[in-house]
C-alpha positions in Angstrom: -268.7 165.6 9.9 -266.1 163.4 10.7 -262.7 164.9 11.8 -260.4 164.2 8.6 -259.0 165.6 5.7 -259.3 163.6 2.1 -257.6 166.1 0.1 -256.1 169.6 -0.2 -256.6 171.5 -3.4 -253.8 174.6 -4.4 -255.2 176.4 -6.9 -252.6 177.7 -8.9 -251.9 180.4 -11.5 -250.3 177.6 -14.2 -250.7 174.0 -13.7 -248.1 172.5 -15.8 -245.6 175.0 -14.0 -246.9 173.6 -10.4 -246.8 170.2 -11.7 -243.4 170.6 -13.0 -242.3 172.1 -10.0 -243.3 169.2 -7.6 -241.6 166.7 -9.9 -238.6 168.5 -9.6 -239.2 167.8 -5.9 -239.3 164.1 -6.4 -243.4 163.7 -6.4 -245.0 161.8 -8.5 -248.5 162.8 -9.8 -250.8 161.9 -12.9 -252.7 164.9 -14.4 -256.2 164.2 -15.5 -258.2 167.1 -17.6 -255.6 169.6 -16.2 -256.2 168.4 -12.7 -252.8 166.9 -11.3 -253.6 164.3 -8.3 -250.3 163.4 -5.9 -250.8 160.7 -3.7 -249.8 162.2 -0.1 -249.7 159.4 2.5 -253.6 158.6 3.5 -254.5 161.9 1.8 -253.8 163.2 -1.6 -252.4 166.7 -3.0 -254.3 168.7 -6.1 -253.4 171.1 -8.0 -256.2 172.9 -10.4 -256.2 176.2 -12.0 -257.2 178.8 -9.5 -260.0 180.1 -11.6 -261.6 176.9 -11.8 -261.1 176.3 -8.2 -263.0 179.8 -7.8 -265.4 179.1 -10.3 -266.2 175.4 -8.6 -267.1 176.5 -5.2 -268.7 179.3 -6.5 -266.8 182.6 -4.9 -265.3 185.7 -7.1 -262.8 187.9 -6.4 -259.0 188.8 -6.5 -257.1 186.2 -4.0 -260.4 183.5 -3.4 -259.8 180.1 -4.9 -256.2 179.8 -3.7 -256.6 176.9 -1.4 -259.9 174.5 -0.6 -259.9 171.5 2.2 -261.9 168.7 1.3 -263.4 165.5 2.7 -264.7 163.1 0.5 -267.6 161.2 2.1 -269.3 157.8 1.4 -272.7 158.8 0.2 -274.6 161.7 -1.9 -277.0 161.7 1.5 -273.4 162.3 3.4 -272.8 165.3 1.5 -276.3 166.7 2.2 -275.6 165.8 6.1 -272.5 167.4 6.6 -273.3 170.4 4.2 -276.5 171.1 6.9 -274.7 170.4 9.9 -271.7 172.9 9.0 -274.3 175.5 7.8 -276.4 175.4 11.2 -272.8 175.6 13.1 -272.6 179.0 11.2 -271.2 177.9 7.5 -271.9 180.0 4.5 -273.1 177.6 1.7 -270.9 178.7 -1.3 -272.7 176.4 -3.9 -275.0 173.7 -2.8 -274.3 170.0 -3.6 -275.2 169.0 -7.3 -273.8 166.3 -9.4 -270.3 167.0 -10.7 -268.6 166.8 -14.1 -267.0 163.7 -13.1 -270.2 161.4 -11.8 -269.7 162.1 -8.4 -271.8 164.8 -5.9 -270.3 167.9 -4.3 -271.0 171.3 -2.9 -269.0 174.1 -1.0 -269.2 176.0 2.3 -266.7 178.4 3.9 -265.9 178.7 7.5 -267.0 181.6 9.5 -263.3 183.0 8.6 -263.9 182.4 5.0 -261.8 178.8 4.9 -263.4 176.6 1.9 -264.4 173.2 1.8 -265.1 171.0 -0.4 -267.7 167.4 0.9 -267.8 165.5 -1.7 -268.9 161.7 -3.0 -266.7 160.1 -5.9 -267.4 157.0 -7.3 -263.1 157.0 -8.4 -261.9 157.7 -5.1 -262.6 154.1 -2.9 -262.4 155.2 0.9 -261.2 153.2 3.6 -262.8 151.8 6.7 -260.8 154.7 8.5 -261.6 157.2 5.7 -258.4 157.5 4.4 -258.5 157.9 0.6 -256.4 156.4 -2.6 -255.5 158.3 -5.8 -257.0 155.7 -8.5 -254.7 154.9 -11.3 -256.0 157.3 -13.9 -253.9 155.5 -16.5 -256.1 152.2 -16.1 -258.9 154.0 -17.2 -257.9 156.2 -20.1 
């Protein structure tokens, strides 16, 4: 697994309220399917409904799904490799890799302290050679 983070996803109680808060701080984001993406240097900050995040990660319970670290990789095969490596190192796979609603491929694991990681291949998010991610212009595809 490369030593980098592509996205930080914050599980929020109210996506519209959270988006308005970040916009008041001067951030400019794009909302797609009740998910808000902010370019934040070489990574992205994402706001997503807390329940949806917990469901997507395959976990339940109060207080879960509040935050996830994510690493985008270059292929479906790399998703499987990273998740297998994490499991062998002691992680708990909370959601095995599978096709996603956005046309990608992703899975989740929790590290030994319960921190969630999503490993994803997303054909819409191009990675630079150094692994940095750039949020696409969603308005160009709608």
